[in-house]
N, C-alpha and C positions, 0 to 999 in steps of 0.2 A: 422452531428454532430455539425457543426459550428453554424447552426441555433438553435439547441437546446439550446447551451450554451449561446447564445444571448438571447433566450427566457427566460433563467434562471435568467440572469443578470437584465433582465426588470423585471421579478416578485419579485426579491430580492428588487430593488428599491423601487417598489411600496408597498411593505410591511414595509417600514421603517415609524416610527412614524413621522407625521408632513410633509409627502411629498405626492404628487399626484401620480397618475399611470405612469405618464411619468418622474417622478423622480425629478420634481420641488418642492421646498419648498411651503407647502400649506400656502395661503394666505387668508384663509376664515374658519368660524367656521360653525358646523352643528348647527341646531337648538337647540339640547340638550346642546352643549356647550355655547351657547348664554345664556340659561337659567341658568347653572352653573356661567357663567360670571356675570348674573344680581345678582344672590344669594350671590355672594362672594362680589360684590360692595357694597350691603345693609349691610353686615355684617362687611366689613372692613373700610367703610367710616363713616364720622360723619353725612352725610346726605342721608340716604338710599334711601328716595323716590325720590329725585332729581337725585342722581347717577343711580338708577335702570331705572328711565324714560329716562334718557339720553341715555343709552345705548340701551333701548327698542325701542325707536323712531329711533335712527340711523340705527338700524337693520331693523325695520319694514318697513322704508321708503326709505332705501338706501341712507343715507344721508352722505356727507362729513361733518367732524367735524365743517367746517366754516358754512355749511348749518344749521346743529343741534342748533349750538349757534345763529343763526339769527332768529330762530323761535320766534315770539312774542306771548303773551297771546291772543293778537287781532287776531292771524292767526288761533285759534281754535274757531271752531264753535260746542259747546257741544251739542245743540239741533239737528244739522244734522249730528253729527258725521263725520266731515270733519275737514283737517287741510290743509293749503295754505303752499305748499312748495316752498321756493324761492331758486332756484337753483343758483349755482356759476359757474364760468369758461365757461360761454355762454351757459350753458345746458337749457333746457326747463323747465320753472316753471309751476306747475299745482297744482290742489288740488287732495288730497289724503283721502280716506276713513279711519277712525279710528275704528279698532275691539274693540269688548267689554271689554276685559281685559285691553287693552290700554287706553280706555276712563275712566274705573274706576281708573285706576293709576293715570290720570291726575287730576281728580277731587280730589282725595286724596290729591296729591301734592299741587294743588291750595289752597285747604282748609287750608292746614297745613303751607304754607309758609306765613311770615308775611311781605309783600313788595307790593308796588304798582308799582314796576318797570315794564316796558313794556316788557322786555325780559322774556322768559319762564324759563331761566335758569341762575341763579344768585347765587352770592356768599353770605356769612353770612352778609356781609355789604350792600347787595342789589345792588352791581355792576355786571355788565355782566361777565360771567365766560369767561375765556381766553382760548386760544386753549392749551396752557400748562397746565392750570387746568384740562381739559378734558383728556389730554394725560397722565397725572400723575394718576388720578383715575382710567383710563381703563387699564393702564400697571399695577397698584397695583393690581387690581381685578383679572387680567389674571394670575398673580403669585399666588394670594391666590386660585384661582379656580383650579391650578395644569395645566393651559393651556400654561404655559412657556410665551414667550413675546407676547402680543396682544397690537396691536396699533389701533387707532380709524378708520382708512380706511378700515381695515378688516372686520367692520361691513357692510359697504357698498357692499364691494365683498361678503359677506355673504348673504346678500339679493339677489345679482344677481344670484348666485348659487342656492340658494333655489328655484327661480322662476324656473330656468333651471330644476331642479330635480323634480319640480313639473308639468312640461309640460307645464307652460305657453308660450304662443305664442310669437314669436319673437317681433312682431310690439307692443305688451301690454308691454312687458319687457322693450323695448327701451323707448317708452314714460314715463313708471313707473319711471326708472331711470333718464330721461331727457336727455339721449344720442342724440346728433345731427348726430354723426357719428356712422352707425350701426356697424361698425367693433369692438367697445368697448362692444357692446351688444353680439356680435358673440363670444367673449372670453368666456363668461359665458355658452352660449348655447352648446359649444362642449363637455362639460361633460355630456351632457343628452344623454346615449346611446338609451334611448326608442325612440328618435325621428326617428329611423331607422326602426321600429317596422313594419311599413307598405311597405317597401321596397320589400318584397317578399310574404306578406300577409301571412295566415294561410296556412300551409302544412301539 
């Protein structure tokens, strides 16, 4: 009887909006939620292309906000569909592929902006965006999208959890996110229940 009550409490917690199955507050967004966030940013801000691209790149490449704001125009190779990711906090820097929809957005943004500033993400005055600029626009977009409080680092977490749910192997995910300590990657991989599928095989 006690065990059944315990299971019920666990199930009740997992059903609460904004929490994970073990009752912790959810700190990532699904792919559809990221799409909603981008759409809201494009509607609620004065610079829809820039704001949408910032969110998209932070999500697609698992960027800390400081890393996203460090991306320079020269780091992007439009011909090879590649971007150089300069990691922070001692993480491993590497080159990432750019998907087709992301590439098209980058091209539109570069064609639209009127500045020769080296930084990819700039203000209307042509100065680099600050962390506070990015925090404010993402937070505002989260509220507009009906997602509640969204902060920039949730986009990095969202990338990690997306890779886990897609079954990306551990080492690839670790390298992609620039983790030097595998325990940080393991935190994402724990949600992927399908990794146990081969334990007993087909019965």
